[in-house]
matplotlib code that plots the C-alpha trace (Angstrom):
import matplotlib.pyplot as plt

x = [-87.4, -87.7, -90.2, -89.3, -92.4, -91.1, -90.2, -90.7, -91.1, -89.0, -88.1, -85.5, -85.8, -87.5, -88.1, -90.5, -87.8, -86.4, -89.9, -90.9, -89.4, -91.2, -94.5, -95.0, -95.4, -97.7, -99.9, -99.9, -103.4, -104.9, -103.0, -106.1, -108.7, -110.6, -109.2, -109.1, -105.8, -105.2, -101.8, -101.0, -97.7, -97.1, -94.2, -93.3, -95.6, -93.2, -95.4, -98.5, -97.0, -96.2, -99.7, -101.3, -99.2, -99.2, -103.0, -104.3, -107.9, -107.4, -108.6, -105.9, -106.3, -103.2, -103.1, -100.2, -99.6, -98.1, -96.0, -93.4, -91.5, -92.5, -96.2, -95.2, -93.4, -96.3, -98.8, -96.5, -95.9, -99.5, -101.0, -101.2, -103.6, -106.3, -109.1, -107.9, -105.8, -107.5, -105.3, -106.2, -104.2, -104.1, -103.2, -103.4, -105.2, -107.9, -108.4, -108.7, -111.3, -113.3, -113.0, -114.4, -117.4, -117.8, -117.6, -114.9, -113.2, -109.8, -108.1, -104.6, -103.6, -100.0, -99.1, -96.0, -97.0, -96.1, -92.5, -93.2, -94.6, -97.9, -98.5, -97.9, -100.2, -102.9, -102.9, -103.1, -106.0, -108.0, -107.1, -107.7, -111.6, -111.4, -109.3, -111.4, -111.3, -108.2, -106.8, -103.2, -101.9, -98.3, -96.0, -92.7, -89.8, -90.4, -86.8, -86.3, -84.8, -83.7, -81.3, -83.9, -86.1, -89.2, -91.6, -89.6, -89.7, -92.6, -91.5, -92.9, -96.3, -96.6, -95.7, -98.3, -100.9, -99.9, -100.2, -103.6, -104.9, -103.2, -105.0, -106.7, -103.9, -101.0, -97.6, -96.6, -93.3, -91.2, -88.0, -87.6, -91.4, -94.1, -96.8, -99.8, -102.9, -106.3, -107.9, -111.3, -114.3, -113.8, -110.1, -110.9, -113.5, -111.0, -108.4, -110.8, -111.8, -108.1, -107.4, -110.2, -108.8, -105.2, -104.3, -100.9, -100.1, -96.9, -94.0, -92.8, -95.7, -94.8, -96.6, -94.7, -94.0, -96.3, -98.8, -101.5, -101.9, -100.7, -102.7, -103.2, -102.3, -99.5, -97.4, -98.6, -102.3, -101.3, -99.2, -102.0, -104.6, -102.2, -101.7, -105.4, -106.6, -104.0, -106.2, -108.9, -111.3, -111.0, -113.0, -113.3, -115.9, -113.4, -110.8, -113.3, -114.5, -110.9, -110.0, -113.1, -111.8, -108.9, -111.1]
y = [159.4, 163.0, 165.4, 168.9, 170.7, 174.0, 172.9, 175.6, 178.4, 181.5, 182.8, 185.2, 183.3, 180.0, 179.6, 176.7, 174.4, 174.0, 173.1, 170.4, 167.5, 168.7, 169.2, 166.2, 163.5, 165.8, 166.5, 163.1, 162.1, 165.2, 164.8, 164.1, 165.8, 168.9, 170.9, 174.7, 176.3, 179.8, 181.4, 184.8, 186.0, 184.6, 186.6, 185.2, 182.2, 179.3, 177.8, 178.4, 176.5, 173.6, 173.5, 173.7, 170.8, 168.7, 169.2, 169.0, 169.3, 172.1, 175.7, 178.1, 181.6, 183.8, 187.0, 189.5, 193.2, 192.1, 195.0, 195.8, 193.0, 190.2, 190.6, 190.1, 186.9, 185.7, 186.2, 184.5, 181.5, 180.8, 181.5, 177.8, 177.1, 179.4, 180.0, 177.4, 180.1, 183.2, 186.2, 188.7, 191.9, 193.8, 193.4, 190.0, 191.3, 193.0, 189.9, 187.5, 189.7, 189.8, 186.0, 185.5, 187.6, 185.4, 182.3, 180.8, 177.6, 176.1, 172.7, 174.2, 177.7, 179.0, 182.2, 183.8, 187.4, 188.7, 189.3, 190.9, 189.5, 191.5, 190.9, 187.1, 186.9, 189.0, 186.9, 183.7, 184.8, 185.8, 182.7, 180.0, 180.1, 179.5, 176.4, 173.3, 170.5, 168.3, 171.1, 172.2, 175.7, 176.6, 179.5, 180.3, 182.1, 180.6, 181.2, 184.3, 187.3, 185.3, 188.1, 190.8, 192.3, 190.1, 192.5, 192.4, 188.7, 186.4, 183.6, 185.3, 186.1, 182.4, 181.2, 183.5, 182.1, 178.5, 179.3, 180.9, 177.8, 175.2, 171.9, 172.6, 171.3, 168.9, 170.0, 168.2, 170.0, 172.6, 174.0, 176.7, 176.4, 175.7, 173.4, 172.4, 170.3, 171.3, 168.7, 167.2, 167.5, 163.9, 164.6, 167.8, 166.0, 163.3, 165.8, 167.8, 164.6, 163.7, 167.3, 167.1, 163.9, 165.2, 167.2, 168.3, 169.3, 167.7, 170.1, 168.5, 169.9, 170.6, 173.9, 177.1, 177.2, 179.6, 177.2, 178.5, 181.7, 184.1, 187.3, 189.7, 192.8, 195.4, 195.9, 192.7, 193.8, 197.4, 196.1, 193.7, 196.5, 198.6, 196.0, 195.4, 199.0, 199.8, 198.0, 200.0, 197.0, 196.4, 197.9, 197.6, 195.0, 192.9, 193.2, 192.1, 189.2, 187.9, 188.3, 186.3, 183.3, 183.0, 182.1]
z = [-7.9, -6.6, -8.2, -9.2, -8.1, -9.5, -13.0, -15.5, -13.0, -12.3, -8.9, -7.6, -4.3, -3.9, -0.2, -0.6, -1.8, 1.7, 3.0, 0.6, 2.5, 5.6, 3.9, 1.7, 4.4, 6.4, 3.4, 1.7, 3.0, 1.2, -2.1, -4.2, -2.0, -3.0, -0.1, 0.4, 1.1, 2.4, 2.2, 3.7, 2.2, -1.2, -2.6, -6.1, -5.7, -5.0, -2.2, -4.2, -7.1, -4.8, -3.3, -6.8, -8.1, -5.0, -4.5, -8.1, -6.9, -4.4, -4.4, -3.2, -1.9, -1.9, 0.0, -0.3, -1.0, -4.4, -5.3, -8.0, -9.8, -7.5, -8.5, -12.1, -11.3, -9.1, -11.9, -14.4, -12.1, -11.2, -14.7, -15.6, -12.7, -13.8, -11.4, -9.0, -7.4, -6.1, -5.8, -3.1, -3.1, 0.2, 3.9, 5.5, 8.5, 6.4, 4.1, 7.1, 8.7, 5.5, 5.1, 8.6, 7.7, 4.6, 6.9, 4.8, 5.9, 5.0, 5.6, 5.3, 6.4, 5.8, 7.6, 6.2, 6.3, 9.7, 10.7, 14.1, 17.3, 17.1, 13.4, 13.7, 16.7, 15.0, 11.9, 13.8, 16.0, 13.0, 11.0, 13.7, 13.6, 9.9, 10.1, 9.7, 12.3, 11.8, 9.6, 9.6, 10.3, 9.8, 10.2, 8.5, 10.1, 13.5, 14.4, 12.3, 14.1, 17.1, 18.2, 17.8, 20.5, 21.4, 19.7, 16.5, 15.9, 14.9, 17.3, 20.3, 18.7, 17.5, 21.0, 22.5, 20.2, 21.0, 24.7, 24.3, 22.4, 24.5, 24.3, 21.0, 18.7, 18.4, 17.1, 13.9, 13.3, 15.2, 13.7, 11.1, 10.8, 13.3, 12.1, 14.2, 13.5, 15.0, 17.1, 16.1, 18.4, 19.6, 20.3, 22.2, 24.3, 25.2, 26.0, 28.2, 30.1, 30.7, 31.9, 34.4, 36.0, 35.9, 39.1, 37.9, 34.4, 33.1, 33.1, 29.8, 27.9, 24.3, 24.2, 25.2, 28.9, 30.6, 32.2, 29.9, 31.9, 29.3, 29.4, 26.5, 28.3, 28.5, 25.4, 23.8, 23.8, 22.8, 19.9, 18.8, 18.8, 16.8, 14.2, 13.8, 14.0, 11.3, 8.8, 7.1, 7.2, 11.0, 13.7, 17.5, 16.9, 14.9, 17.6, 20.3, 18.1, 17.5, 21.2, 22.1, 20.1, 22.6, 25.5]

ax = plt.figure().add_subplot(projection="3d")
ax.plot(x, y, z, "-o")
ax.set_aspect("equal")
plt.show()
């Protein structure tokens, strides 16, 4: 029997409905665990409602600019969950930088707040150090704007992040969303040992094809700095710190 995870809620657009069949098998092992979930880009709260109901013991942090009518719907939709859902109003970049300073950790991170290459990459670089070992990070809109210029679509920023962190994750789903799982220390050690003995990297690698040599320079680096420096809570120190996590 199928479960209506959104029963009694009101949305003008329920984007999470399309994702439930993808998410439920991936998250089943955490269903009753007291995990911490971070969502950047919450809109009217459909995914937050799903997370709160699917993970009844979880604490969920939702970051969004929350403006106009959709904030009213968000507040209404999450009211029943009380303090299990933390609402953070502001920019995703600024919030993530603050969370890093607070040494916060999450088992599940959902990035749905950047619709450009540079914004998607900037969010991912800041979020990755906060993802727990064996945790899951996912992006929406992986194929959004496929006909747009590279700098205007999140796909290229996500692929840049995946290339920079090649060997640190395994892909769990690739389609309308990109979902990866962070390797544990033991898995990383095993992967590194295998890499040392392998003289030629397989051309069929599942990560984006750039041989792991992507460099943050040119327009990509300039765009990334622009996204970060546009946040009132970010400084050159924060930019340097996030860049250091890619090495």
